[in-house]
N, C-alpha and C positions, 0 to 999 in steps of 0.2 A: 688138403690141396684143393680147396673149393673156392678160394677167393679170386682165382684167375680162370676165366671161362672162355672157351672157343665157340663161336657161333658161325655156322655155314648157312648162308641165306640163299635159298632157291637155286641150288646147283642142279637144276632139273633138265631133263632131255629137251623139253619144249623150247628152252631158251638157247639151245646149242645148235650149231649148223646141221642142216640135213645131211651134208656130206659125211659128218661124223657118224650119223646113224647108218648110212650106207656102208661105211667102212667096217662098222661093227656088226652089221646085219641085225640091227635092233630098231624097233619102231618107236615113234614118238618125237623124233628130233625135228627141228626146223619149224616149229609152230610160230614162234616169235623170236627170231634169231638175234642174239648178241654176238657181233662179229668176234670170231676167235674165242668164243666162250669156252670151248673144249680145252683150250691150252692152259687154263688155270687148274684143271683137275689134278695133275701130279702134285702141285703145291698144296691143294686142299687135302690130298691123301697124306702128305708128309706132316701137315699140321695135325690132322686127326690122330695119326699114329703117335706123334710126339706127346700130345696132350694126354692120350690114353696111357702111354708108357709111364708118365709121371703122376698119374691119378688125378689130373685136372679134369673138371667137368666139361662136357661138350653138349651142344644142341644143334639141331638142324631145323630149318623151316622149309615148307613147301607151299606154293600157291595151290589151292585145292578148291577151284572154282566150280560153282554149279553150271549146268549146261546153258541156262538162260540167266543173263545178268546184264545190267547196263554198263558193266566194265568192258563188255565186248561190243563191237560194231562191225557191220559189213563195210562201212566206210570209216575206218578208224582214223583219228587225228594224231595218234601216237603221243598224246599228252594226257588226255582224259579217257579216251577209249582206245581199245586195242583189238587186234585179231584174236580169234578164239585160241586159247592156249591153256595148258595145265588144268584141264577139267578133271575133277575128282575121280580117282580110280581108273584113269586112262594111262596109257604108256607115257604120254607127254608130261604127266605130273610126277613121274618117277625120277629119282636121282640118276645121274650118269652111272652106268653099270660098273665102272671102275671104283666108285666110291664105296668103301666098306666102312660101316659105322661101328664104333666100339659098342660093346654090349650094354654099356651104361649110358649111351647117348640118349638124349631126350628129344623126341620129335614133336614139332609144333606145326600147325597149319594156319593159313590165313586166307582171306577172301572167300570164305565158305558160304556166306549168306548172299542171296540174290540182291544185287545193288539196284536201287530204284533211281531213276533220273532225278537229279537235284539233291541227292543225299551225299553225305561225306563218304568218300571211298577209302576204307581202311584196309584195302588189299595190299598196300605197299609195305608198310612198316611192321617189323617183327614185334613192336610194342603191342600190337593188337592180336598177335598170334595166340593160339590156344592149343592144348594137347587134344588130339582127336578122340581119345578114349576117356580121359578123366575130365575134360573141359578146363583143366588148370591153365591159367594165363601165364605167358612167359615172364612178365614182371614179378609175379608171385613166386615162380620157380627160382628166378634169379635171387630173390630175397631169401628163399629157403636154403640155397646153397652158399649164401653169404658172398655173392659176387661183388667184387670191388672193381675189377677190370675185365672188360669184355673185348675180345679180339674178334673181328668180323672179316669174313671172305664170302665169295659167292657172286651172284648175279642179280641185277646189273649195278655197276658202281653208282650211276647217277639216279637210279630209281630205288629199288628195294634195299640194297645195301646201304646207300647213302641216307635214305630216309630212316632206316632202322638205327643207324649210328647216331643221327641227330636226335631222334626221339629218346633213345636210351640214355644219352648224355643229358638232355634237357629235362626229361620227365621223371626219371628215377635217380639221376645223379651219379651213375657209375662212370668210371673212366672208360673210354672207348678208344681202341686202336684199330684202324682199318688196315688190313694186310694187302698192300697195293698190288703185289704180284700173285695174289690169290683171288683177285676180282678182275672184271673186265667191264668196260663201258660200251655204250651204244654209239656215241659220237664223241670225238675229241673235245669239242667245245663244251658240251654238257658235262663231260667228266671233269674238265678243268674248273667249271663253275662249282661243281660239287666239292672239289678239293679246296677251293677258296672258302666255301661254307664250313668245311671242317676246321680250317684254320681260325675262322672267326668264332666258332663254337667251342674250340678247345678239344676237338677230336684229333687224336694223334694218327700218324701213319707210320708203317714199318714194312720191311720185307719179310718174307718167310724165314730167311736165314736169321735175321735179327730176332724174330719172335721165338724161334726154336732155341736159339742161344740164350735168350732171356729166361724162358721158362725152365731151361735146364739149370741155370744158375739159381733161380728161385727154388727149385725142387731141392737143391743142395744147400739152401739156406743162406746164400750170400749174394743173391741178385737183387734187382730192384724192379718195381712194378712197371 
């Protein structure tokens, strides 16, 4: 059951509203907020549980930034530079506390190197992510588990989720489906443009219910990818 893989992109505290952290009494929330980002957590949990139940592979990514990097700015433009967020080994870099990962889940990190001004910023796409302990790259792991279809959720739709979806589709040729109610966008206009990019690139979209139903059928041997 390795051909169909779930990836949860950057469902981290730093990208969720500060009010959620206050509600939970947990630090690290609200560093770079995706509006209503906390509302996708129940669907992320449902997807992780379903994939684990049917022995499908899962992976998660986390921004794992150094303290000093050109990715951050005190005057961010929210296109190329951003407020400080998800610094390695800080509360903001951790996943939402309600997200429980399967024991077989593979964890990848990205944005780990200090970015220099004028250099390509590979912080966004999971295509550039690597395992923090073995240095294994995500594309190599996907090849190892014979991934043919990758389902993606997480934050944010028009940034790391969208750019990961497009890169995985274009650069390694896997089928990609973005789970629309397991992700959230920063602005409606940017989210709409990313969905249009998906359509042009052949990236599919589906709801959590549709994905769970599909993998259940696949596990029983009479579904479709």
